[in-house]
TORNU-231483 format. One record per atom (N, C-alpha, C, O): x, z negated, y. Coordinates in steps of 0.05 Angstrom, whole numbers, padded with zeros to 5 digits, always signed. Layout:
BEGIN
XZY ...
END
This chain:
BEGIN
+00032+00192-00304 +00020+00199-00279 +00024+00229-00274 +00047+00239-00275 +00002+00243-00267 +00005+00272-00263 +00018+00278-00236 +00018+00261-00218 +00029+00302-00233 +00042+00310-00209 +00022+00310-00186 -00002+00317-00190 +00031+00303-00162 +00013+00301-00139 +00007+00329-00128 +00025+00346-00127 -00018+00333-00120 -00025+00357-00105 -00019+00353-00076 -00006+00371-00063 -00027+00330-00065 -00020+00323-00038 -00008+00295-00038 -00019+00277-00051 +00014+00291-00024 +00027+00265-00024 +00038+00258+00003 +00053+00273+00015 +00030+00234+00013 +00041+00222+00037 +00062+00201+00029 +00056+00184+00012 +00086+00203+00041 +00107+00183+00035 +00116+00170+00061 +00129+00184+00077 +00110+00145+00064 +00118+00129+00088 +00113+00145+00114 +00130+00147+00131 +00088+00155+00117 +00081+00171+00140 +00074+00154+00164 +00058+00135+00161 +00086+00161+00186 +00081+00147+00212 +00070+00168+00232 +00080+00190+00233 +00049+00160+00247 +00040+00177+00269 +00033+00159+00292 +00014+00143+00291 +00049+00161+00314 +00045+00146+00338 +00037+00164+00360 +00046+00187+00362 +00020+00155+00378 +00011+00170+00401 +00016+00155+00427 +00011+00131+00428 +00027+00168+00447 +00030+00156+00473 +00005+00158+00489 -00009+00178+00488 -00002+00137+00504 -00026+00137+00520 -00023+00157+00543 -00006+00152+00561 -00039+00179+00544 -00035+00199+00565 -00044+00190+00592 -00038+00203+00612 -00059+00168+00594 -00069+00159+00620 -00048+00143+00636 -00053+00137+00659 -00025+00138+00624 -00005+00122+00638 +00019+00139+00645 +00023+00161+00634 +00035+00130+00664 +00058+00144+00674 +00079+00148+00651 +00083+00129+00635 +00092+00171+00650 +00114+00174+00630 +00135+00152+00633 +00142+00145+00655 +00144+00142+00611 +00163+00120+00611 +00150+00093+00610 +00163+00073+00604 +00124+00092+00617 +00110+00067+00616 +00086+00068+00597 +00070+00049+00595 +00084+00090+00583 +00061+00094+00566 +00061+00075+00542 +00082+00071+00529 +00038+00064+00536 +00035+00049+00512 +00034+00068+00488 +00028+00092+00491 +00040+00057+00465 +00041+00074+00441 +00020+00063+00421 +00019+00040+00414 +00002+00081+00413 -00018+00075+00393 -00006+00080+00365 +00002+00102+00359 -00007+00060+00348 +00005+00062+00321 -00018+00070+00302 -00028+00054+00287 -00025+00096+00303 -00048+00106+00288 -00043+00104+00258 -00060+00096+00243 -00019+00112+00249 -00010+00108+00221 +00017+00096+00222 +00035+00103+00237 +00022+00076+00204 +00047+00061+00204 +00057+00057+00176 +00055+00035+00165 +00069+00078+00165 +00081+00075+00138 +00061+00079+00116 +00061+00063+00097 +00045+00100+00117 +00024+00105+00097 +00035+00121+00074 +00049+00141+00077 +00029+00111+00050 +00035+00125+00025 +00009+00130+00010 -00006+00112+00005 +00004+00155+00003 -00021+00163-00011 -00016+00188-00027 -00002+00206-00018 -00027+00189-00051 -00024+00213-00068 -00051+00221-00080 -00067+00204-00087 -00055+00247-00082 -00079+00258-00095 -00070+00277-00117 -00055+00296-00111 -00078+00273-00141 -00071+00290-00163 -00091+00313-00165 -00113+00311-00154 -00084+00335-00178 -00103+00357-00181 -00129+00348-00194 -00128+00334-00214 -00151+00356-00182 -00177+00349-00193 -00186+00321-00188 -00208+00313-00197 -00171+00305-00173 -00177+00277-00169 -00192+00274-00142 -00187+00289-00123 -00210+00255-00142 -00225+00248-00117 -00215+00221-00108 -00218+00201-00121 -00203+00221-00084 -00193+00196-00072 -00209+00190-00047 -00212+00207-00029 -00219+00166-00046 -00234+00157-00022 -00216+00141-00004 -00201+00125-00012 -00219+00147+00022 -00204+00132+00043 -00224+00119+00061 -00240+00133+00074 -00225+00092+00062 -00245+00078+00077 -00233+00059+00097 -00210+00051+00094 -00249+00052+00117 -00240+00033+00137 -00258+00036+00162 -00272+00056+00165 -00256+00016+00180 -00272+00017+00204 -00262+00039+00223 -00241+00050+00219 -00279+00045+00243 -00271+00065+00263 -00245+00056+00277 -00242+00032+00283 -00227+00075+00281 -00201+00069+00294 -00179+00060+00275 -00158+00053+00285 -00184+00060+00249 -00164+00051+00230 -00143+00072+00224 -00122+00066+00213 -00148+00097+00231 -00129+00119+00226 -00138+00140+00207 -00122+00158+00200 -00163+00138+00197 -00172+00156+00177 -00172+00185+00186 -00162+00203+00172 -00183+00190+00210 -00184+00218+00220 -00156+00229+00227 -00151+00253+00225 -00138+00211+00236 -00111+00220+00241 -00098+00229+00215 -00085+00250+00214 -00103+00215+00193 -00092+00223+00167 -00104+00250+00159 -00090+00267+00148 -00130+00253+00164 -00143+00279+00157 -00130+00302+00172 -00125+00323+00161 -00124+00298+00198 -00112+00319+00214 -00084+00326+00203 -00076+00349+00202 -00069+00306+00194 -00043+00311+00183 -00046+00325+00156 -00030+00343+00150 -00066+00318+00140 -00070+00330+00114 -00077+00359+00117 -00072+00375+00099 -00089+00367+00140 -00098+00394+00144 -00077+00410+00160 -00082+00433+00168 -00054+00398+00166 -00033+00410+00182 -00042+00417+00210 -00032+00435+00223 -00061+00401+00220 -00070+00404+00248 -00053+00387+00267 -00055+00389+00291 -00037+00370+00255 -00019+00352+00270 +00005+00347+00252 +00004+00352+00228 +00027+00337+00264 +00051+00332+00249 +00058+00302+00251 +00052+00290+00271 +00069+00290+00230 +00076+00262+00231 +00099+00256+00250 +00116+00273+00255 +00100+00232+00260 +00123+00223+00276 +00147+00220+00258 +00169+00227+00266 +00142+00210+00234 +00163+00208+00214 +00150+00206+00187 +00126+00204+00185 +00166+00207+00166 +00155+00207+00139 +00153+00235+00128 +00160+00255+00141 +00142+00237+00104 +00141+00263+00090 +00113+00268+00079 +00101+00250+00067 +00103+00292+00083 +00078+00302+00071 +00085+00325+00053 +00097+00345+00062 +00077+00324+00028 +00083+00345+00009 +00058+00356-00003 +00039+00341-00009 +00057+00382-00007 +00034+00395-00021 +00045+00411-00044 +00063+00428-00041 +00035+00405-00068 +00044+00418-00092 +00075+00416-00095 +00088+00434-00104 +00086+00393-00086 +00114+00387-00089 +00132+00398-00067 +00156+00393-00067 +00120+00412-00047 +00136+00423-00025 +00131+00408+00001 +00108+00402+00007 +00152+00402+00015 +00149+00389+00041 +00136+00408+00061 +00146+00430+00066 +00113+00400+00072 +00098+00418+00090 +00113+00423+00116 +00107+00442+00129 +00131+00405+00123 +00147+00408+00147 +00164+00433+00146 +00173+00443+00167 +00170+00443+00122 +00186+00467+00119 +00171+00492+00114 +00183+00513+00108 +00145+00492+00116 +00128+00515+00111 +00133+00537+00131 +00134+00532+00155 +00137+00562+00122 +00138+00585+00139 +00110+00596+00142 +00091+00584+00131 +00106+00618+00155 +00080+00630+00160 +00065+00636+00134 +00041+00632+00132 +00080+00647+00115 +00067+00654+00089 +00058+00629+00074 +00037+00629+00062 +00075+00608+00074 +00067+00583+00060 +00043+00570+00074 +00026+00559+00060 +00042+00571+00100 +00020+00560+00114 -00006+00575+00108 -00027+00563+00104 -00004+00601+00106 -00028+00617+00099 -00038+00610+00071 -00062+00608+00066 -00019+00607+00052 -00027+00599+00025 -00039+00571+00025 -00058+00566+00010 -00028+00553+00041 -00039+00526+00043 -00068+00528+00053 -00085+00514+00043 -00073+00544+00074 -00100+00547+00085 -00120+00557+00064 -00143+00549+00064 -00110+00573+00045 -00128+00582+00024 -00134+00559+00005 -00157+00557-00005 -00115+00543-00001 -00117+00522-00022 -00129+00496-00012 -00137+00479-00028 -00130+00492+00014 -00141+00467+00026 -00162+00474+00047 -00156+00489+00066 -00186+00464+00043 -00208+00468+00062 -00219+00441+00071 -00211+00420+00061 -00238+00442+00090 -00248+00417+00101 -00278+00419+00106 -00289+00441+00111 -00291+00396+00105 -00319+00392+00113 -00319+00369+00133 -00309+00347+00126 -00330+00374+00156 -00329+00354+00178 -00355+00339+00181 -00375+00345+00167 -00354+00320+00199 -00377+00301+00202 -00402+00314+00211 -00424+00310+00200 -00400+00330+00232 -00424+00341+00245 -00427+00371+00239 -00412+00387+00250 -00445+00379+00221 -00447+00407+00214 -00457+00424+00238 -00452+00448+00238 -00471+00412+00256 -00481+00427+00279 -00458+00437+00296 -00459+00460+00305 -00438+00420+00301 -00416+00429+00318 -00395+00444+00303 -00378+00458+00315 -00395+00442+00276 -00374+00455+00261 -00382+00484+00252 -00366+00498+00241 -00407+00491+00257 -00417+00518+00251 -00423+00533+00276 -00437+00522+00294 -00413+00557+00279 -00417+00572+00303 -00447+00580+00306 -00458+00592+00287 -00460+00574+00328 -00488+00581+00332 -00492+00611+00335 -00515+00620+00333 -00471+00626+00340 -00473+00655+00345 -00469+00672+00319 -00472+00696+00319 -00463+00658+00297 -00458+00672+00272 -00479+00667+00252 -00489+00644+00250 -00486+00687+00237 -00504+00683+00214 -00489+00669+00192 -00465+00668+00191 -00505+00657+00173 -00492+00642+00151 -00474+00660+00135 -00453+00651+00125 -00481+00685+00132 -00464+00705+00117 -00436+00705+00129 -00416+00704+00115 -00435+00707+00156 -00409+00709+00169 -00394+00682+00168 -00369+00682+00164 -00408+00660+00171 -00396+00634+00171 -00383+00628+00144 -00360+00620+00143 -00398+00633+00123 -00388+00627+00096 -00365+00645+00088 -00346+00637+00074 -00367+00671+00096 -00347+00690+00088 -00321+00688+00104 -00301+00700+00097 -00321+00672+00126 -00299+00670+00144 -00272+00664+00130 -00252+00677+00136 -00271+00644+00112 -00245+00638+00099 -00235+00662+00083 -00210+00665+00081 -00253+00677+00071 -00244+00701+00055 -00233+00722+00074 -00213+00735+00068 -00247+00727+00096 -00237+00747+00115 -00210+00739+00127 -00193+00756+00132 -00206+00713+00130 -00180+00703+00141 -00158+00709+00121 -00134+00710+00128 -00165+00712+00095 -00145+00718+00074 -00142+00748+00070 -00128+00756+00052 -00156+00763+00086 -00153+00792+00084 -00173+00807+00067 -00171+00831+00063 -00194+00792+00057 -00215+00806+00042 -00233+00821+00061 -00243+00810+00080 -00236+00847+00056 -00252+00864+00074 -00275+00878+00059 -00294+00886+00072 -00274+00880+00033 -00295+00895+00018 -00321+00880+00021 -00324+00857+00013 -00341+00894+00032 -00367+00882+00037 -00380+00872+00011 -00393+00850+00011 -00378+00887-00010 -00391+00879-00036 -00379+00853-00046 -00393+00835-00056 -00352+00850-00043 -00339+00826-00053 -00347+00802-00035 -00352+00780-00046 -00349+00806-00009 -00357+00784+00009 -00385+00776+00004 -00392+00752+00003 -00403+00796+00000 -00431+00790-00005 -00434+00774-00031 -00450+00754-00032 -00420+00782-00051 -00422+00768-00077 -00411+00739-00075 -00423+00721-00087 -00389+00736-00061 -00378+00709-00058 -00396+00691-00042 -00399+00667-00049 -00408+00701-00021 -00427+00685-00005 -00451+00677-00021 -00460+00654-00020 -00462+00696-00036 -00485+00690-00053 -00479+00669-00074 -00495+00651-00079 -00455+00671-00086 -00446+00651-00106 -00444+00623-00093 -00452+00603-00104 -00432+00622-00069 -00428+00597-00055 -00455+00584-00047 -00459+00560-00050 -00473+00601-00037 -00500+00590-00029 -00514+00579-00054 -00526+00557-00052 -00513+00593-00076 -00526+00583-00100 -00513+00557-00109 -00527+00539-00118 -00486+00555-00107 -00472+00531-00116 -00480+00507-00100 -00480+00484-00111 -00488+00510-00075 -00495+00487-00059 -00526+00483-00057 -00536+00467-00041 -00540+00498-00074 -00569+00494-00075 -00586+00508-00054 -00608+00498-00048 -00575+00529-00042 -00590+00544-00022 -00597+00572-00033 -00582+00584-00048 -00619+00583-00024 -00627+00610-00032 -00609+00631-00020 -00600+00628+00003 -00603+00651-00034 -00584+00672-00025 -00595+00687-00001 -00579+00698+00015 -00622+00689+00002 -00633+00704+00025 -00630+00688+00051 -00637+00699+00072 -00620+00664+00050 -00615+00648+00074 -00590+00658+00089 -00584+00650+00111 -00575+00676+00076 -00550+00686+00088 -00555+00700+00115 -00537+00702+00131 -00580+00709+00120 -00585+00723+00145 -00593+00704+00168 -00597+00712+00191 -00596+00679+00162 -00605+00659+00182 -00582+00650+00199 -00558+00653+00192 -00589+00637+00221 -00570+00623+00239 -00572+00593+00234 -00592+00583+00225 -00551+00578+00241 -00551+00549+00236 -00574+00535+00249 -00584+00515+00237 -00584+00543+00273 -00605+00529+00286 -00632+00531+00271 -00650+00515+00276 -00633+00549+00252 -00658+00552+00236 -00658+00534+00212 -00677+00534+00196 -00638+00517+00208 -00636+00500+00185 -00638+00471+00192 -00635+00463+00216 -00644+00454+00173 -00644+00425+00176 -00616+00415+00176 -00597+00430+00168 -00612+00390+00183 -00585+00379+00183 -00572+00379+00155 -00549+00385+00152 -00588+00372+00135 -00578+00373+00107 -00570+00401+00098 -00550+00405+00084 -00587+00420+00106 -00581+00448+00099 -00555+00458+00113 -00539+00472+00101 -00552+00450+00138 -00527+00458+00152 -00503+00446+00139 -00482+00460+00137 -00504+00421+00129 -00481+00410+00116 -00476+00424+00089 -00453+00426+00081 -00497+00433+00076 -00493+00449+00051 -00479+00475+00058 -00462+00485+00042 -00485+00487+00081 -00471+00511+00089 -00442+00505+00094 -00424+00521+00087 -00436+00483+00107 -00408+00475+00113 -00393+00472+00086 -00370+00479+00084 -00406+00460+00066 -00394+00457+00040 -00390+00484+00027 -00369+00489+00014 -00410+00502+00030 -00407+00529+00018 -00383+00543+00030 -00368+00556+00016 -00380+00541+00056 -00356+00553+00069 -00330+00541+00059 -00311+00556+00055 -00330+00515+00053 -00306+00503+00043 -00299+00511+00015 -00275+00511+00008 -00319+00517-00001 -00313+00523-00030 -00312+00552-00036 -00304+00560-00058 -00319+00570-00017 -00322+00598-00023 -00296+00611-00033 -00296+00629-00050 -00273+00601-00023 -00247+00612-00032 -00235+00597-00055 -00212+00601-00063 -00251+00579-00067 -00243+00563-00090 -00217+00548-00085 -00197+00553-00099 -00217+00530-00065 -00192+00515-00059 -00186+00494-00080 -00203+00487-00097 -00161+00485-00079 -00153+00463-00097 -00161+00436-00086 -00165+00417-00102 -00163+00434-00060 -00168+00408-00047 -00188+00412-00023 -00185+00431-00008 -00207+00395-00021 -00226+00395+00002 -00223+00368+00015 -00227+00347+00003 -00218+00368+00041 -00217+00344+00058 -00246+00339+00068 -00256+00356+00084 -00258+00317+00061 -00285+00311+00069 -00283+00288+00090 -00279+00265+00083 -00286+00295+00116 -00282+00276+00137 -00310+00266+00147 -00322+00280+00163 -00319+00243+00137 -00345+00232+00144 -00367+00252+00140 -00382+00258+00158 -00369+00264+00116 -00388+00287+00112 -00417+00279+00111 -00435+00296+00113 -00424+00253+00109 -00452+00245+00107 -00461+00227+00130 -00484+00220+00132 -00443+00219+00148 -00449+00198+00168 -00470+00208+00188 -00483+00191+00200 -00472+00234+00193 -00490+00244+00213 -00517+00252+00201 -00535+00262+00215 -00521+00247+00175 -00545+00256+00161 -00565+00233+00158 -00557+00210+00158 -00590+00240+00155 -00610+00220+00149 -00604+00207+00122 -00592+00219+00104 -00613+00182+00120 -00608+00167+00095 -00618+00182+00071 -00606+00182+00050 -00642+00194+00074 -00654+00208+00051 -00638+00232+00042 -00640+00240+00019 -00622+00243+00060 -00606+00267+00053 -00578+00260+00043 -00566+00276+00028 -00568+00237+00050 -00541+00229+00042 -00537+00229+00012 -00517+00240+00002 -00556+00218-00003 -00553+00217-00032 -00553+00245-00044 -00539+00251-00063 -00568+00264-00032 -00569+00291-00042 -00541+00304-00038 -00532+00318-00056 -00529+00300-00015 -00503+00312-00010 -00481+00300-00028 -00464+00314-00038 -00483+00274-00032 -00464+00261-00050 -00467+00271-00079 -00447+00277-00092 -00492+00275-00088 -00496+00286-00114 -00486+00314-00116 -00474+00322-00136 -00490+00330-00095 -00480+00358-00094 -00449+00358-00097 -00438+00374-00112 -00436+00341-00081 -00406+00340-00082 -00397+00333-00110 -00377+00344-00120 -00410+00314-00122 -00402+00305-00149 -00406+00328-00169 -00389+00333-00187 -00428+00343-00167 -00433+00366-00185 -00412+00388-00181 -00402+00399-00201 -00405+00393-00156 -00385+00414-00151 -00357+00406-00162 -00343+00422-00173 -00351+00381-00159 -00325+00371-00169 -00324+00374-00200 -00304+00383-00210 -00346+00367-00213 -00347+00369-00242 -00346+00398-00251 -00333+00404-00272 -00359+00415-00237 -00360+00443-00245 -00335+00459-00239 -00327+00477-00253 -00321+00452-00217 -00299+00468-00207 -00272+00454-00209 -00251+00467-00207 -00272+00428-00214 -00246+00414-00216 -00232+00412-00189 -00207+00408-00189 -00246+00413-00167 -00234+00411-00141 -00227+00382-00135 -00242+00364-00141 -00204+00378-00123 -00196+00351-00114 -00208+00346-00087 -00212+00364-00071 -00215+00320-00081 -00226+00312-00056 -00209+00290-00043 -00199+00273-00057 -00207+00291-00017 -00200+00268-00001 -00225+00262+00015 -00231+00276+00034 -00239+00240+00007 -00265+00233+00019 -00261+00210+00038 -00256+00188+00030 -00263+00217+00064 -00257+00197+00085 -00284+00187+00097 -00300+00203+00105 -00287+00161+00097 -00312+00150+00108 -00309+00120+00115 -00289+00108+00107 -00328+00110+00129 -00328+00081+00134 -00346+00066+00115 -00345+00042+00113 -00362+00081+00100 -00381+00070+00081 -00369+00068+00054 -00367+00088+00039 -00360+00044+00047 -00346+00040+00021 -00364+00045-00003 -00355+00055-00023 -00389+00038-00001 -00407+00041-00023 -00412+00071-00029 -00413+00079-00053 -00414+00088-00008 -00417+00116-00012 -00392+00128-00025 -00394+00144-00044 -00369+00120-00015 -00344+00130-00026 -00341+00122-00055 -00332+00138-00072 -00348+00098-00062 -00345+00088-00089 -00362+00104-00109 -00355+00105-00133 -00384+00116-00099 -00400+00131-00118 -00388+00158-00125 -00397+00170-00145 -00369+00168-00110 -00357+00194-00114 -00328+00193-00122 -00318+00211-00136 -00313+00173-00113 -00284+00173-00116 -00275+00163-00143 -00288+00146-00156 -00252+00173-00152 -00238+00162-00175 -00221+00139-00167 -00219+00119-00182 -00209+00141-00144 -00193+00119-00133 -00201+00115-00104 -00211+00133-00090 -00197+00090-00094 -00203+00083-00067 -00179+00071-00053 -00165+00055-00065 -00173+00080-00029 -00153+00068-00012 -00166+00057+00013 -00182+00071+00026 -00161+00032+00019 -00173+00018+00041 -00152+00016+00064 -00130+00006+00060 -00159+00026+00088 -00140+00026+00110 -00150+00007+00132 -00173+00006+00139 -00130-00007+00144 -00136-00025+00166 -00114-00022+00187 -00090-00027+00181 -00121-00013+00211 -00102-00010+00233 -00077+00005+00225 -00055-00004+00230 -00081+00028+00212 -00058+00046+00206 -00043+00040+00181 -00023+00054+00175 -00052+00020+00166 -00038+00014+00141 -00058+00012+00118 -00081+00003+00122 -00049+00020+00094 -00066+00016+00070 -00062-00012+00060 -00040-00021+00056 -00085-00026+00057 -00083-00054+00048 -00092-00058+00019 -00085-00079+00007 -00106-00039+00008 -00113-00041-00020 -00118-00013-00031 -00130+00004-00017 -00110-00008-00055 -00114+00018-00068 -00116+00015-00098 -00100+00000-00110 -00135+00028-00110 -00138+00025-00139 -00162+00041-00149 -00175+00055-00135 -00167+00038-00175 -00189+00051-00189 -00215+00044-00174 -00220+00020-00168 -00232+00064-00169 -00256+00059-00153 -00274+00038-00165 -00285+00021-00151 -00278+00039-00191 -00296+00020-00204 -00284-00008-00202 -00299-00028-00198 -00258-00011-00206 -00245-00037-00204 -00247-00049-00176 -00253-00072-00173 -00241-00032-00156 -00242-00042-00129 -00271-00049-00121 -00276-00069-00107 -00290-00033-00131 -00318-00039-00125 -00328-00065-00138 -00342-00081-00126 -00320-00069-00163 -00329-00092-00178 -00316-00118-00169 -00328-00139-00169 -00290-00116-00161 -00275-00141-00154 -00255-00135-00133 -00231-00134-00139 -00263-00131-00108 -00243-00126-00086 -00225-00150-00083 -00234-00173-00084 -00199-00144-00079 -00180-00166-00078 -00172-00173-00049 -00169-00196-00042 -00168-00153-00032 -00160-00158-00005 -00183-00169+00012 -00206-00159+00008 -00179-00189+00029 -00201-00199+00045 -00215-00178+00062 -00239-00180+00066 -00200-00158+00071 -00212-00137+00087 -00231-00120+00070 -00252-00112+00079 -00223-00114+00046 -00240-00098+00028 -00266-00114+00022 -00287-00102+00021 -00264-00140+00019 -00287-00156+00015 -00305-00156+00040 -00330-00155+00038 -00293-00155+00063 -00308-00153+00088 -00324-00127+00089 -00348-00127+00096 -00312-00105+00081 -00326-00079+00081 -00349-00079+00062 -00371-00069+00069 -00346-00090+00038 -00368-00091+00019 -00390-00108+00030 -00414-00101+00028 -00383-00131+00041 -00404-00150+00052 -00419-00136+00075 -00443-00139+00077 -00405-00122+00092 -00417-00108+00114 -00436-00086+00105 -00458-00083+00115 -00428-00071+00084 -00444-00050+00074 -00470-00061+00061 -00490-00048+00061 -00468-00085+00050 -00491-00097+00036 -00511-00109+00056 -00534-00114+00048 -00503-00114+00081 -00521-00126+00100 -00540-00104+00112 -00531-00083+00120 -00566-00110+00113 -00585-00090+00121 -00581-00080+00149 -00585-00056+00154 -00572-00097+00167 -00569-00089+00195 -00541-00078+00200 -00535-00070+00223 -00523-00077+00179 -00497-00066+00182 -00478-00083+00199 -00457-00074+00207 -00486-00108+00204 -00470-00126+00221 -00444-00133+00206 -00443-00133+00182 -00424-00139+00222 -00398-00147+00210 -00401-00173+00195 -00417-00190+00203 -00386-00176+00173 -00388-00200+00157 -00369-00221+00166 -00368-00242+00153 -00354-00217+00187 -00336-00238+00197 -00334-00236+00227 -00342-00216+00239 -00324-00257+00240 -00323-00257+00269 -00301-00238+00278 -00281-00233+00265 -00306-00226+00302 -00285-00211+00315 -00286-00181+00310 -00298-00172+00290 -00274-00166+00327 -00271-00137+00325 -00242-00130+00318 -00224-00146+00323 -00238-00106+00307 -00210-00098+00302 -00193-00097+00327 -00203-00088+00348 -00168-00107+00326 -00151-00105+00350 -00145-00076+00357 -00150-00058+00341 -00133-00072+00380 -00126-00045+00389 -00101-00035+00375 -00083-00051+00369 -00101-00009+00369 -00078+00003+00357 -00054+00003+00376 -00031+00007+00368 -00060-00001+00402 -00038-00002+00422 -00024-00029+00421 -00001-00032+00430 -00037-00049+00410 -00025-00076+00409 -00033-00090+00383 -00047-00110+00383 -00024-00079+00360 -00032-00091+00334 -00019-00118+00331 +00003-00123+00342 -00032-00136+00317 -00021-00163+00313 +00005-00162+00297 +00010-00143+00282 +00021-00182+00301 +00046-00184+00285 +00039-00192+00256 +00016-00200+00250 +00058-00189+00238 +00053-00197+00211 +00032-00181+00198 +00031-00156+00201 +00014-00194+00184 -00009-00180+00172 -00029-00173+00195 -00037-00191+00209 -00036-00148+00198 -00053-00140+00220 -00081-00150+00218 -00096-00151+00238 -00089-00159+00194 -00116-00170+00191 -00117-00200+00196 -00139-00211+00196 -00095-00213+00200 -00095-00242+00200 -00113-00255+00221 -00124-00276+00216 -00117-00242+00246 -00135-00256+00265 -00164-00257+00256 -00179-00274+00266 -00172-00241+00237 -00200-00240+00227 -00202-00251+00199 -00225-00253+00189 -00180-00259+00187 -00180-00265+00158 -00187-00295+00154 -00174-00312+00166 -00206-00301+00136 -00212-00329+00130 -00190-00344+00114 -00190-00368+00112 -00171-00329+00103 -00150-00341+00087 -00124-00343+00102 -00104-00353+00090 -00123-00334+00127 -00098-00332+00141 -00084-00359+00144 -00096-00380+00149 -00057-00358+00140 -00040-00381+00144 -00017-00373+00163 -00015-00349+00170 +00001-00391+00169 +00023-00386+00188 +00040-00362+00179 +00049-00346+00196 +00044-00360+00153 +00060-00338+00143 +00049-00311+00150 +00063-00291+00155 +00022-00309+00151 +00009-00283+00156 +00015-00272+00183 +00015-00248+00187 +00019-00290+00203 +00024-00281+00230 +00053-00272+00234 +00059-00259+00254 +00070-00278+00216 +00099-00273+00219 +00111-00253+00200 +00131-00241+00205 +00098-00250+00177 +00110-00234+00155 +00091-00212+00147 +00068-00217+00139 +00100-00187+00148 +00083-00164+00140 +00081-00164+00109 +00101-00163+00095 +00057-00165+00098 +00053-00164+00069 +00057-00135+00059 +00046-00116+00070 +00073-00132+00038 +00078-00106+00027 +00058-00100+00005 +00048-00118-00008 +00052-00074+00001 +00035-00066-00021 +00049-00072-00047 +00071-00062-00052 +00036-00087-00064 +00048-00094-00090 +00028-00092-00112 +00003-00093-00107 +00037-00088-00136 +00019-00085-00159 +00006-00111-00166 +00019-00132-00170 -00021-00111-00166 -00037-00134-00173 -00060-00125-00191 -00078-00112-00181 -00059-00133-00216 -00081-00126-00234 -00087-00097-00236 -00111-00089-00237 -00067-00080-00236 -00070-00051-00239 -00076-00036-00214 -00081-00012-00215 -00075-00050-00191 -00078-00036-00165 -00057-00046-00145 -00042-00064-00152 -00057-00034-00122 -00038-00043-00101 -00053-00058-00079 -00074-00049-00070 -00042-00081-00072 -00055-00098-00052 -00033-00109-00033 -00012-00117-00041 -00039-00108-00006 -00021-00119+00014 -00032-00145+00024 -00045-00146+00045 -00028-00167+00009 -00037-00193+00017 -00018-00214+00005 -00010-00212-00018 -00011-00234+00022 +00008-00255+00012 -00005-00273-00009 +00009-00286-00024 -00032-00274-00009 -00045-00295-00025 -00063-00284-00046 -00085-00294-00051 -00055-00262-00059 -00069-00252-00083 -00050-00254-00106 -00033-00236-00110 -00051-00275-00122 -00034-00277-00145 -00039-00256-00166 -00062-00247-00169 -00018-00246-00179 -00021-00225-00199 -00041-00234-00220 -00040-00256-00231 -00061-00216-00226 -00081-00221-00246 -00104-00238-00237 -00121-00245-00254 -00106-00244-00211 -00127-00262-00202 -00140-00250-00177 -00127-00236-00161 -00165-00256-00173 -00179-00249-00149 -00175-00270-00128 -00160-00290-00132 -00188-00266-00105 -00185-00286-00083 -00203-00309-00087 -00204-00328-00070 
END
């Protein structure tokens, strides 16, 4: 196993409900003991329904928030001990692409300024170098270099997301956090953006953390998939293996939901609140296989057929 570029070890992130009086505030268990690793050049998909903790994990991965407990390491170093210089280096090596390109791109800046921004933040001032880097990034994402003079409102949604990707790759980072990068796009454009991301990964060797609720889209790009439910990872393994034969009941639910034309849930009920997660296995109120043990005993992630699964009723070497 190669050394990790980014690694979460037993990471917990809890939030107090700000609407309640201090001392009486409920606590949302956004992340509860998450372990995840991304190797250099690897694409890891993180999937789950809204509210499962995906975006919280993305904020922690970008150092926009700090864990309640646990350890996050980048290139072998604990990020909690980063000084100003280490944080600046981290910002160079880790970039992000967000869900909505319209809100993530300044309407007052031309594309030239938007894409060059990461380089200027690193102290690059030479106009010729900035111009060349912007032109290279625009070409890499399939846009004409003369578009650098345009503003975001002059572009289509797909073109704006290509600009967001260009900004993320212009400094040649080691890791790009993709937080729902296709969910706001038209269906016809989503495949184009997924193909672009795959091409960039192959050409540049960039690692991805691809966060989405659409398991089928993630499976097309990721080397490995981690499935999260209510702040915990319930299944993790090779993307093709998880896609071909999901083992955890929740992973099967996600695949079934993705396959339904109307996107309806494949089982009864909605996810419980993170403020009051169920005891034992958090999925047991919705699980067709649930037994008394599931309500009382937390299933640990264990090796099953070459992947990790948190379910009491997945025998080694067998599906459900």
